[in-house]
C-alpha positions as CSV (number, residue, x, y, z in Angstrom):
1,M,5.9,-32.7,-19.3
2,D,5.8,-29.0,-20.2
3,S,2.2,-28.0,-20.9
4,K,3.4,-25.6,-23.7
5,L,5.0,-28.6,-25.5
6,L,1.8,-30.6,-25.1
7,E,-0.3,-27.8,-26.5
8,C,1.9,-27.7,-29.6
9,F,1.7,-31.5,-30.0
10,I,-2.1,-31.5,-29.7
11,S,-2.5,-28.7,-32.2
12,V,-0.3,-30.5,-34.8
13,A,-2.2,-33.8,-34.0
14,E,-5.5,-32.1,-34.7
15,Q,-4.4,-30.2,-37.8
16,L,-1.9,-32.8,-39.2
17,H,-0.2,-29.8,-40.7
18,F,2.6,-27.8,-39.1
19,G,1.8,-24.6,-40.9
20,N,-1.9,-24.6,-40.0
21,A,-1.1,-25.6,-36.4
22,A,1.4,-22.8,-36.1
23,Q,-1.1,-20.3,-37.4
24,K,-3.7,-21.5,-34.9
25,L,-1.2,-21.1,-32.0
26,D,0.0,-17.7,-33.4
27,M,3.6,-18.8,-33.6
28,H,6.3,-19.4,-36.2
29,P,6.2,-22.9,-37.8
30,S,9.9,-23.4,-37.0
31,A,9.3,-22.7,-33.3
32,L,6.4,-25.1,-33.4
33,G,8.5,-27.8,-35.0
34,R,11.3,-27.2,-32.4
35,N,8.8,-27.7,-29.5
36,V,7.5,-30.9,-31.0
37,R,11.1,-32.2,-31.3
38,L,11.8,-31.3,-27.7
39,L,8.8,-33.3,-26.6
40,E,9.9,-36.3,-28.7
41,E,13.4,-36.1,-27.2
42,E,11.9,-35.9,-23.7
43,L,9.8,-39.0,-24.3
44,G,12.4,-40.8,-26.4
45,V,9.8,-41.6,-29.2
46,R,8.6,-40.3,-32.5
47,L,5.2,-38.8,-32.3
48,F,4.7,-37.9,-36.0
49,A,5.6,-39.6,-39.3
50,R,6.6,-36.8,-41.7
51,T,6.8,-36.8,-45.4
52,T,7.0,-33.9,-47.9
53,R,3.2,-34.2,-48.3
54,N,1.8,-35.7,-45.2
55,V,2.0,-35.6,-41.4
56,T,0.5,-38.6,-39.6
57,L,0.5,-39.7,-36.0
58,T,2.7,-42.6,-35.0
59,R,1.4,-45.3,-32.6
60,S,3.1,-43.4,-29.8
61,G,1.4,-40.3,-31.0
62,H,-2.0,-41.9,-30.9
63,L,-1.4,-43.1,-27.4
64,L,-0.3,-39.7,-26.2
65,I,-3.1,-37.5,-27.8
66,T,-5.9,-38.6,-25.5
67,E,-3.7,-38.6,-22.4
68,A,-2.4,-35.1,-23.3
69,R,-5.8,-33.7,-23.7
70,D,-6.9,-35.0,-20.3
71,L,-3.7,-33.7,-18.7
72,L,-4.2,-30.2,-20.0
73,A,-7.9,-30.2,-19.1
74,S,-7.0,-31.3,-15.6
75,E,-4.3,-28.6,-15.3
76,Q,-6.8,-25.9,-16.5
77,A,-9.4,-27.1,-14.1
78,L,-6.9,-26.9,-11.2
79,K,-5.9,-23.3,-12.2
80,E,-9.6,-22.3,-12.3
81,R,-10.3,-23.8,-8.9
82,V,-7.3,-21.9,-7.4
83,R,-8.5,-18.6,-9.0
84,I,-12.0,-19.1,-7.7
85,S,-10.7,-19.9,-4.3
86,A,-8.5,-16.8,-4.2
87,A,-11.3,-14.6,-5.4
88,S,-13.7,-15.8,-2.8
89,H,-11.4,-16.4,0.2
90,E,-8.1,-14.7,-0.3
91,R,-9.0,-11.4,-2.1
92,V,-7.2,-8.4,-0.8
93,F,-8.8,-5.0,-1.6
94,R,-6.3,-2.2,-1.6
95,I,-7.5,1.4,-0.9
96,G,-5.4,4.5,-0.8
97,A,-6.3,7.7,1.0
98,I,-4.8,11.1,1.6
99,D,-4.2,11.8,5.3
100,S,-7.4,13.9,6.0
101,A,-9.6,11.3,4.3
102,A,-7.9,8.5,6.2
103,T,-8.8,10.4,9.4
104,G,-12.3,11.5,8.5
105,L,-13.9,9.2,5.9
106,I,-12.1,5.9,5.9
107,P,-12.7,4.6,9.5
108,Q,-16.5,4.6,9.2
109,L,-16.4,3.5,5.5
110,L,-14.3,0.4,6.5
111,H,-16.6,-0.4,9.4
112,D,-19.6,-0.5,7.1
113,F,-17.8,-2.4,4.4
114,H,-16.7,-5.1,6.8
115,E,-20.3,-5.4,8.1
116,I,-21.2,-6.5,4.5
117,E,-18.1,-8.3,3.4
118,E,-16.5,-9.9,6.4
119,S,-14.1,-12.2,4.5
120,I,-12.3,-9.6,2.4
121,E,-9.1,-8.2,3.8
122,V,-8.7,-4.5,3.2
123,V,-5.3,-2.9,3.0
124,L,-5.1,0.9,3.6
125,I,-2.3,2.9,2.0
126,E,-2.0,6.5,3.2
127,D,-0.1,8.9,1.0
128,K,-0.4,12.1,-1.0
129,S,-2.6,12.4,-4.1
130,V,0.5,12.8,-6.3
131,R,1.8,9.4,-5.2
132,L,-1.6,7.6,-5.0
133,L,-2.7,8.3,-8.5
134,P,0.3,6.5,-10.1
135,K,-0.4,3.5,-7.9
136,I,-4.0,3.5,-9.3
137,L,-2.6,3.4,-12.8
138,S,-0.1,0.7,-12.0
139,G,-2.7,-1.6,-10.5
140,A,-1.2,-1.3,-7.0
141,L,-4.4,0.2,-5.7
142,D,-8.1,-0.8,-6.4
143,L,-9.5,2.6,-5.2
144,A,-8.1,5.8,-3.8
145,I,-9.6,8.9,-2.1
146,V,-7.6,11.8,-3.3
147,R,-7.7,15.5,-4.3
148,P,-8.6,15.3,-8.0
149,S,-5.9,16.2,-10.4
150,Y,-5.9,19.7,-11.9
151,A,-5.2,18.0,-15.3
152,P,-7.4,14.8,-15.0
153,R,-5.8,11.7,-16.5
154,S,-7.9,10.1,-19.2
155,A,-7.1,6.7,-17.7
156,V,-8.4,7.6,-14.3
157,E,-12.1,7.9,-13.4
158,F,-12.9,10.5,-10.7
159,E,-16.1,10.5,-8.7
160,F,-16.5,13.8,-6.8
161,L,-17.4,13.3,-3.1
162,L,-17.3,16.6,-1.3
163,D,-15.5,19.8,-0.7
164,E,-13.7,19.6,2.6
165,A,-13.8,22.7,4.8
166,T,-10.7,24.6,5.9
167,V,-9.8,25.4,9.5
168,V,-7.0,27.4,11.1
169,A,-4.6,25.7,13.4
170,L,-3.3,28.1,16.1
171,P,-1.1,28.0,19.1
172,E,-3.5,28.1,22.0
173,S,-1.6,31.0,23.5
174,H,-2.3,33.2,20.4
175,S,-4.7,36.0,20.8
176,L,-6.8,34.8,17.9
177,A,-7.4,31.5,19.7
178,R,-10.0,33.3,21.7
179,R,-12.2,33.9,18.7
180,K,-14.8,31.3,17.5
181,K,-14.3,32.0,13.8
182,L,-11.5,33.5,11.7
183,K,-11.3,35.3,8.4
184,I,-8.3,35.7,6.1
185,A,-8.0,39.3,7.1
186,D,-7.4,38.2,10.7
187,L,-4.2,36.4,9.6
188,A,-2.6,39.4,7.9
189,E,0.2,39.7,10.5
190,V,0.4,36.0,11.4
191,P,3.3,33.9,10.3
192,L,2.1,30.8,8.5
193,I,3.4,27.2,8.1
194,V,2.4,26.1,4.6
195,P,2.5,22.7,2.8
196,S,4.9,22.0,-0.1
197,P,3.5,23.2,-3.4
198,R,5.0,20.2,-5.1
199,T,3.4,17.5,-3.0
200,R,0.3,19.2,-1.8
201,P,-0.7,21.6,-4.6
202,H,-4.4,21.9,-3.6
203,S,-3.7,23.1,0.0
204,Y,-0.8,25.3,-1.0
205,N,-2.6,27.0,-3.9
206,L,-5.7,27.5,-1.7
207,T,-3.7,29.4,0.9
208,M,-2.0,31.6,-1.7
209,R,-5.3,32.3,-3.5
210,L,-7.3,33.2,-0.4
211,F,-4.7,35.8,0.6
212,L,-4.4,37.1,-3.0
213,D,-8.2,37.4,-3.3
214,A,-8.1,39.4,-0.1
215,G,-5.4,41.7,-1.5
216,M,-2.8,40.4,0.9
217,H,0.4,38.4,0.9
218,P,0.9,35.6,3.4
219,I,3.8,35.7,5.8
220,I,5.5,32.3,5.2
221,A,7.5,31.2,8.2
222,Q,8.0,27.6,7.2
223,Q,7.2,24.9,4.7
224,A,6.6,21.2,5.6
225,E,5.1,18.2,3.8
226,E,3.3,16.2,6.4
227,K,0.1,17.5,8.2
228,Q,1.3,16.0,11.5
229,T,4.6,17.9,11.2
230,I,2.7,21.1,10.3
231,V,0.5,20.8,13.4
232,N,3.4,20.0,15.6
233,M,5.1,23.2,14.4
234,V,2.0,25.1,15.3
235,G,2.2,23.6,18.7
236,A,5.8,24.8,18.9
237,E,4.5,28.4,18.2
238,I,6.4,28.7,14.8
239,G,3.2,30.0,13.3
240,A,-0.4,29.2,12.3
241,A,-1.6,27.0,9.4
242,L,-4.6,26.5,7.2
243,V,-5.4,22.8,7.2
244,P,-8.3,20.6,6.0
245,Y,-11.1,20.1,8.5
246,W,-10.3,16.5,9.4
247,T,-6.8,17.5,10.4
248,S,-8.4,19.1,13.4
249,R,-8.9,15.5,14.8
250,I,-5.1,15.4,15.3
251,A,-4.8,16.2,19.0
252,V,-1.5,18.1,19.6
253,S,-0.8,19.8,22.9
254,G,-0.9,23.6,22.7
255,V,-2.9,23.6,19.4
256,V,-6.5,24.8,18.8
257,Y,-8.5,24.8,15.6
258,R,-10.9,27.5,14.5
259,P,-13.2,27.5,11.4
260,L,-12.0,29.7,8.5
261,V,-14.9,31.7,7.0
262,S,-15.5,34.1,4.1
263,A,-16.2,37.8,4.5
264,T,-19.9,36.8,4.6
265,G,-19.3,34.3,7.4
266,D,-19.7,31.1,5.3
267,A,-17.4,28.2,5.8
268,I,-14.7,28.0,3.2
269,R,-15.0,24.7,1.4
270,E,-12.6,24.5,-1.5
271,L,-10.6,21.3,-0.9
272,P,-12.3,18.7,-3.1
273,L,-12.2,15.0,-2.4
274,A,-12.9,12.4,-5.0
275,A,-12.8,8.6,-5.4
276,A,-10.4,7.5,-8.2
277,W,-9.9,4.2,-10.1
278,V,-8.9,3.0,-13.5
279,R,-11.4,4.0,-16.1
280,G,-13.3,1.2,-17.8
281,T,-12.6,-1.5,-15.1
282,K,-15.1,-3.4,-13.0
283,D,-14.8,-4.6,-9.4
284,K,-17.7,-5.5,-7.2
285,Y,-15.9,-4.6,-4.0
286,R,-14.9,-1.2,-5.4
287,S,-18.6,-0.6,-6.5
288,L,-19.7,-1.5,-3.0
289,M,-17.2,1.0,-1.5
290,I,-18.3,3.8,-3.8
291,E,-22.0,3.0,-3.1
292,L,-21.4,3.2,0.6
293,L,-19.6,6.5,0.2
294,K,-22.3,8.1,-1.8
295,T,-25.1,6.7,0.4
296,N,-23.6,7.6,3.7
297,L,-21.4,10.7,2.8
298,D,-23.3,13.0,5.2
299,R,-22.9,10.7,8.1
300,Y,-19.2,9.9,7.3
301,S,-18.4,13.6,6.9
302,S,-20.4,15.0,9.9
């Protein structure tokens, strides 16, 4: 028997009034009456004796009411047991990360997380910030490590983590590869491979602004979306590239990485990383992830 039909029957049996029962169930009286008739047709019996003034249970109705309550209680208990089992044994935690965070932060974070929560399966989704943030809002991700939005969405909570340093990827045969550190002025005549401004606005805008602040215009040799592709193009001697620090862990033959520093010799750290999740929601596994990040950030980012 359909549990929805049983719920309608029980409500009428308790109220002995179709209007009151419909109001309790937040449905139209005609829909409630139709559901009761469907149940009566399924069982082949009358469950209520109806007059213009009264609604009473028939003998069959009296017989069904106790059994119906027990059946619905048993169904609800089963659903609850399945939910509890899934929460404790089959929970999948879904974390998204941009490529540099997936290379730098995520491996050690997941190692420490699994030391504490061995039974939880963690699924890692690597993508760009502009694609990860909609996944947070849709519920497809529980947490994401992203470049925070220039126009923060009110529905997304951001927890700032750190500003990632910028390095220069160079062909190892380039004359600048012999230097230990580089400044923007050193790249005045160097063709550059830059990321797409549409999909990687932080990295693209940083490159443009650093040159603009130095009173220079970059020589753009090529645009590309993926960091791996950009580094491979550097290896093919198409040009140099300004990339996040953790990209330097991508080992490509013929490519070397050098720190990018300011005019005063300080490392340029202007690529923010933040944890993001749906504002106002609670999740103990997400809280544990964020606590691990905040507690061990120096170790993770060293």
